[in-house]
OpenMM code with the backbone's topology and positions (N, CA, C; nanometers):
from openmm import Vec3, app, unit

residues = "UNK UNK UNK UNK UNK UNK UNK UNK UNK UNK UNK UNK UNK UNK UNK UNK UNK UNK UNK UNK UNK UNK UNK UNK UNK UNK UNK UNK UNK UNK UNK UNK UNK UNK UNK UNK UNK UNK UNK UNK UNK UNK UNK UNK UNK UNK UNK UNK UNK UNK UNK UNK UNK UNK UNK UNK UNK UNK UNK UNK UNK UNK UNK UNK UNK UNK UNK UNK UNK UNK UNK UNK UNK UNK UNK UNK UNK UNK UNK UNK UNK UNK UNK UNK UNK UNK UNK".split()
positions = [
    Vec3(7.1389, 13.0864, 7.7868),
    Vec3(7.2112, 13.2136, 7.7823),
    Vec3(7.3583, 13.1897, 7.7827),
    Vec3(7.4035, 13.0935, 7.8577),
    Vec3(7.5454, 13.0611, 7.8652),
    Vec3(7.5988, 13.0134, 7.7266),
    Vec3(7.5127, 12.9378, 7.6574),
    Vec3(7.5492, 12.8922, 7.5245),
    Vec3(7.5651, 13.0028, 7.4277),
    Vec3(7.4799, 13.1078, 7.4400),
    Vec3(7.4918, 13.2203, 7.3554),
    Vec3(7.6215, 13.2965, 7.3753),
    Vec3(7.6621, 13.3037, 7.5050),
    Vec3(7.7863, 13.3680, 7.5382),
    Vec3(7.9077, 13.2930, 7.4793),
    Vec3(7.8995, 13.1598, 7.4894),
    Vec3(8.0044, 13.0817, 7.4250),
    Vec3(8.0126, 13.0903, 7.2785),
    Vec3(7.8895, 13.0972, 7.2176),
    Vec3(7.8826, 13.1082, 7.0699),
    Vec3(7.9451, 13.2373, 7.0197),
    Vec3(7.9354, 13.3477, 7.1009),
    Vec3(7.9927, 13.4742, 7.0595),
    Vec3(8.1431, 13.4792, 7.0725),
    Vec3(8.1990, 13.3939, 7.1501),
    Vec3(8.3446, 13.3968, 7.1721),
    Vec3(8.4132, 13.3441, 7.0462),
    Vec3(8.5334, 13.3911, 7.0321),
    Vec3(8.6146, 13.3379, 6.9202),
    Vec3(8.6615, 13.1969, 6.9570),
    Vec3(8.6835, 13.1128, 6.8547),
    Vec3(8.7255, 12.9745, 6.8834),
    Vec3(8.8502, 12.9639, 6.9714),
    Vec3(8.9459, 13.0556, 6.9555),
    Vec3(9.0676, 13.0496, 7.0343),
    Vec3(9.0398, 13.0826, 7.1774),
    Vec3(8.9358, 13.1656, 7.2018),
    Vec3(8.8993, 13.1962, 7.3417),
    Vec3(8.8289, 13.0782, 7.4079),
    Vec3(8.7490, 13.0062, 7.3304),
    Vec3(8.6810, 12.8900, 7.3826),
    Vec3(8.7871, 12.7870, 7.4233),
    Vec3(8.8851, 12.7668, 7.3342),
    Vec3(8.9960, 12.6686, 7.3647),
    Vec3(9.0756, 12.7139, 7.4846),
    Vec3(9.0957, 12.8449, 7.4950),
    Vec3(9.1749, 12.8958, 7.6114),
    Vec3(9.0950, 12.8769, 7.7379),
    Vec3(8.9652, 12.9017, 7.7339),
    Vec3(8.8788, 12.8830, 7.8500),
    Vec3(8.8788, 12.7346, 7.8926),
    Vec3(8.8725, 12.6433, 7.7971),
    Vec3(8.8713, 12.4992, 7.8262),
    Vec3(9.0051, 12.4627, 7.8871),
    Vec3(9.1093, 12.5114, 7.8280),
    Vec3(9.2479, 12.4811, 7.8814),
    Vec3(9.2634, 12.5307, 8.0228),
    Vec3(9.2165, 12.6521, 8.0468),
    Vec3(9.2244, 12.7107, 8.1825),
    Vec3(9.1448, 12.6261, 8.2814),
    Vec3(9.0280, 12.5793, 8.2399),
    Vec3(8.9437, 12.4989, 8.3231),
    Vec3(9.0145, 12.3666, 8.3582),
    Vec3(9.0767, 12.3041, 8.2598),
    Vec3(9.1485, 12.1786, 8.2793),
    Vec3(9.2673, 12.1979, 8.3753),
    Vec3(9.3423, 12.3046, 8.3541),
    Vec3(9.4599, 12.3295, 8.4410),
    Vec3(9.4154, 12.3584, 8.5846),
    Vec3(9.3061, 12.4306, 8.6003),
    Vec3(9.2635, 12.4607, 8.7384),
    Vec3(9.2111, 12.3350, 8.8076),
    Vec3(9.1433, 12.2457, 8.7319),
    Vec3(9.0989, 12.1215, 8.7951),
    Vec3(9.2162, 12.0322, 8.8375),
    Vec3(9.3202, 12.0291, 8.7498),
    Vec3(9.4402, 11.9520, 8.7839),
    Vec3(9.5077, 12.0101, 8.9061),
    Vec3(9.5206, 12.1418, 8.9094),
    Vec3(9.5835, 12.2045, 9.0275),
    Vec3(9.5075, 12.1746, 9.1565),
    Vec3(9.3722, 12.1837, 9.1470),
    Vec3(9.2886, 12.1551, 9.2654),
    Vec3(9.3098, 12.0092, 9.3072),
    Vec3(9.3110, 11.9161, 9.2188),
    Vec3(9.3296, 11.7778, 9.2541),
    Vec3(9.4664, 11.7513, 9.3117),
    Vec3(9.5686, 11.8227, 9.2606),
    Vec3(9.7043, 11.8138, 9.3094),
    Vec3(9.7148, 11.8622, 9.4541),
    Vec3(9.6419, 11.9666, 9.4839),
    Vec3(9.6417, 12.0177, 9.6230),
    Vec3(9.5708, 11.9177, 9.7160),
    Vec3(9.4656, 11.8592, 9.6664),
    Vec3(9.3941, 11.7557, 9.7443),
    Vec3(9.4838, 11.6335, 9.7718),
    Vec3(9.5595, 11.5963, 9.6643),
    Vec3(9.6526, 11.4847, 9.6818),
    Vec3(9.7600, 11.5167, 9.7884),
    Vec3(9.8094, 11.6388, 9.7877),
    Vec3(9.9125, 11.6770, 9.8860),
    Vec3(9.8499, 11.6728, 10.0272),
    Vec3(9.7260, 11.7182, 10.0404),
    Vec3(9.6615, 11.7203, 10.1691),
    Vec3(9.6401, 11.5761, 10.2203),
    Vec3(9.6016, 11.4876, 10.1259),
    Vec3(9.5808, 11.3471, 10.1622),
    Vec3(9.7124, 11.2837, 10.2063),
    Vec3(9.8201, 11.3173, 10.1327),
    Vec3(9.9552, 11.2663, 10.1647),
    Vec3(9.9971, 11.3078, 10.3079),
    Vec3(9.9647, 11.4311, 10.3406),
    Vec3(10.0013, 11.4786, 10.4776),
    Vec3(9.9192, 11.4066, 10.5818),
    Vec3(9.7895, 11.3853, 10.5491),
    Vec3(9.7040, 11.3113, 10.6451),
    Vec3(9.7514, 11.1717, 10.6639),
    Vec3(9.7946, 11.1047, 10.5573),
    Vec3(9.8464, 10.9688, 10.5679),
    Vec3(9.9729, 10.9666, 10.6473),
    Vec3(10.0620, 11.0603, 10.6246),
    Vec3(10.1896, 11.0767, 10.7004),
    Vec3(10.1610, 11.0862, 10.8479),
    Vec3(10.0558, 11.1714, 10.8825),
    Vec3(10.0211, 11.1910, 11.0235),
    Vec3(9.9724, 11.0611, 11.0850),
    Vec3(9.8962, 10.9813, 11.0102),
    Vec3(9.8476, 10.8564, 11.0599),
    Vec3(9.9595, 10.7605, 11.0869),
    Vec3(10.0596, 10.7530, 10.9972),
    Vec3(10.1754, 10.6675, 11.0209),
    Vec3(10.2540, 10.7144, 11.1384),
    Vec3(10.2621, 10.8436, 11.1623),
    Vec3(10.3362, 10.8971, 11.2814),
    Vec3(10.2550, 10.8585, 11.4052),
    Vec3(10.1222, 10.8613, 11.4000),
    Vec3(10.0389, 10.8191, 11.5132),
    Vec3(10.0583, 10.6727, 11.5439),
    Vec3(10.0631, 10.5898, 11.4370),
    Vec3(10.0878, 10.4482, 11.4559),
    Vec3(10.2218, 10.4211, 11.5196),
    Vec3(10.3252, 10.4933, 11.4727),
    Vec3(10.4570, 10.4768, 11.5310),
    Vec3(10.4607, 10.5143, 11.6794),
    Vec3(10.3953, 10.6246, 11.7108),
    Vec3(10.3939, 10.6671, 11.8523),
    Vec3(10.3074, 10.5710, 11.9403),
    Vec3(10.2213, 10.4952, 11.8743),
    Vec3(10.1469, 10.3914, 11.9490),
    Vec3(10.2256, 10.2612, 11.9608),
    Vec3(10.3471, 10.2571, 11.9022),
    Vec3(10.4269, 10.1368, 11.9137),
    Vec3(10.4241, 10.0426, 11.7960),
    Vec3(10.3538, 10.0781, 11.6931),
    Vec3(10.3488, 9.9871, 11.5734),
    Vec3(10.4666, 10.0118, 11.4865),
    Vec3(10.5110, 9.9028, 11.4210),
    Vec3(10.6238, 9.9099, 11.3222),
    Vec3(10.5664, 9.9623, 11.1916),
    Vec3(10.6096, 10.0848, 11.1552),
    Vec3(10.5536, 10.1477, 11.0368),
    Vec3(10.5935, 10.0742, 10.9074),
    Vec3(10.7118, 10.0166, 10.9038),
    Vec3(10.7537, 9.9427, 10.7851),
    Vec3(10.6618, 9.8189, 10.7617),
    Vec3(10.6288, 9.7548, 10.8706),
    Vec3(10.5403, 9.6370, 10.8611),
    Vec3(10.4006, 9.6788, 10.8286),
    Vec3(10.3560, 9.7951, 10.8816),
    Vec3(10.2237, 9.8488, 10.8542),
    Vec3(10.2129, 9.8813, 10.7066),
    Vec3(10.3126, 9.9414, 10.6479),
    Vec3(10.3099, 9.9723, 10.5004),
    Vec3(10.3037, 9.8438, 10.4202),
    Vec3(10.3757, 9.7447, 10.4636),
    Vec3(10.3744, 9.6140, 10.3911),
    Vec3(10.2301, 9.5541, 10.3986),
    Vec3(10.1733, 9.5637, 10.5164),
    Vec3(10.0363, 9.5114, 10.5317),
    Vec3(9.9371, 9.5819, 10.4419),
    Vec3(9.9518, 9.7149, 10.4321),
    Vec3(9.8623, 9.7944, 10.3441),
    Vec3(9.8819, 9.7506, 10.1987),
    Vec3(10.0075, 9.7301, 10.1595),
    Vec3(10.0364, 9.6906, 10.0221),
    Vec3(9.9747, 9.5453, 9.9897),
    Vec3(9.9830, 9.4578, 10.0885),
    Vec3(9.9297, 9.3264, 10.0736),
    Vec3(9.7745, 9.3286, 10.0613),
    Vec3(9.7131, 9.4155, 10.1399),
    Vec3(9.5656, 9.4199, 10.1409),
    Vec3(9.5147, 9.4768, 10.0086),
    Vec3(9.5957, 9.5478, 9.9288),
    Vec3(9.5540, 9.5989, 9.8007),
    Vec3(9.5564, 9.4940, 9.6924),
    Vec3(9.6250, 9.3831, 9.7191),
    Vec3(9.6389, 9.2767, 9.6160),
    Vec3(9.5212, 9.1827, 9.6212),
    Vec3(9.5093, 9.1094, 9.5144),
    Vec3(9.4025, 9.0013, 9.5080),
    Vec3(9.4502, 8.8873, 9.5930),
    Vec3(9.3582, 8.8177, 9.6604),
    Vec3(9.3939, 8.7040, 9.7443),
    Vec3(9.4789, 8.5960, 9.6704),
    Vec3(9.4451, 8.5692, 9.5499),
    Vec3(9.5225, 8.4658, 9.4760),
    Vec3(9.6657, 8.5112, 9.4564),
    Vec3(9.6860, 8.6374, 9.4274),
    Vec3(9.8230, 8.6920, 9.4102),
    Vec3(9.9003, 8.6840, 9.5371),
    Vec3(9.8387, 8.7165, 9.6509),
    Vec3(9.9065, 8.7097, 9.7801),
    Vec3(9.9449, 8.5654, 9.8070),
    Vec3(9.8533, 8.4735, 9.7823),
    Vec3(9.8824, 8.3300, 9.8104),
    Vec3(9.9958, 8.2803, 9.7214),
    Vec3(9.9991, 8.3247, 9.5980),
    Vec3(10.1106, 8.2838, 9.5087),
    Vec3(10.2434, 8.3364, 9.5560),
    Vec3(10.2459, 8.4646, 9.5990),
    Vec3(10.3702, 8.5243, 9.6489),
    Vec3(10.4186, 8.4577, 9.7748),
    Vec3(10.3226, 8.4223, 9.8639),
    Vec3(10.3612, 8.3567, 9.9890),
    Vec3(10.4120, 8.2137, 9.9621),
    Vec3(10.3555, 8.1455, 9.8637),
    Vec3(10.4035, 8.0111, 9.8285),
    Vec3(10.5466, 8.0193, 9.7739),
    Vec3(10.5657, 8.1137, 9.6836),
    Vec3(10.7017, 8.1266, 9.6280),
    Vec3(10.8026, 8.1685, 9.7341),
    Vec3(10.7651, 8.2543, 9.8243),
    Vec3(10.8519, 8.2933, 9.9340),
    Vec3(10.8898, 8.1736, 10.0193),
    Vec3(10.7897, 8.0894, 10.0441),
    Vec3(10.8142, 7.9672, 10.1213),
    Vec3(10.9080, 7.8719, 10.0486),
    Vec3(10.8889, 7.8575, 9.9149),
    Vec3(10.9808, 7.7740, 9.8357),
    Vec3(11.1235, 7.8266, 9.8412),
    Vec3(11.1370, 7.9552, 9.8227),
    Vec3(11.2735, 8.0192, 9.8261),
    Vec3(11.3392, 8.0053, 9.9643),
    Vec3(11.2561, 8.0199, 10.0670),
    Vec3(11.3151, 8.0068, 10.2060),
    Vec3(11.3677, 7.8637, 10.2235),
    Vec3(11.2828, 7.7671, 10.1866),
    Vec3(11.3259, 7.6285, 10.2021),
    Vec3(11.4552, 7.5959, 10.1203),
    Vec3(11.4552, 7.6544, 9.9975),
    Vec3(11.5728, 7.6339, 9.9132),
    Vec3(11.7033, 7.6869, 9.9778),
    Vec3(11.6877, 7.7942, 10.0546),
    Vec3(11.8001, 7.8597, 10.1228),
    Vec3(11.8213, 7.8014, 10.2625),
    Vec3(11.7384, 7.7035, 10.3034),
    Vec3(11.7518, 7.6430, 10.4364),
    Vec3(11.7093, 7.7334, 10.5504),
    Vec3(11.6170, 7.8185, 10.5218),
    Vec3(11.5669, 7.9129, 10.6257),
    Vec3(11.4430, 7.8558, 10.6923),
] * unit.nanometer
topology = app.Topology()
chain = topology.addChain("A")
for resn in residues:
    res = topology.addResidue(resn, chain)
    for name in ("N", "CA", "C"):
        topology.addAtom(name, app.Element.getBySymbol(name[0]), res)
């Protein structure tokens, strides 16, 4: 029955319905992303109040997203650069 209703609509109405559907989905996902961002911000605030260094915590999260080989390569280069600078 739903197909019959779509078949009776003009092509521009079908396109408009599809466009409206896409826009609404994007808007819904954008709202979810904002809510998640607020949740993450709250967790960082909780970590800070517990005495953790948020800057280091963010760096740790970024490192955990990387592949182990990539992390190892970056640490090796950092070590080489430190030695070159006498650190």
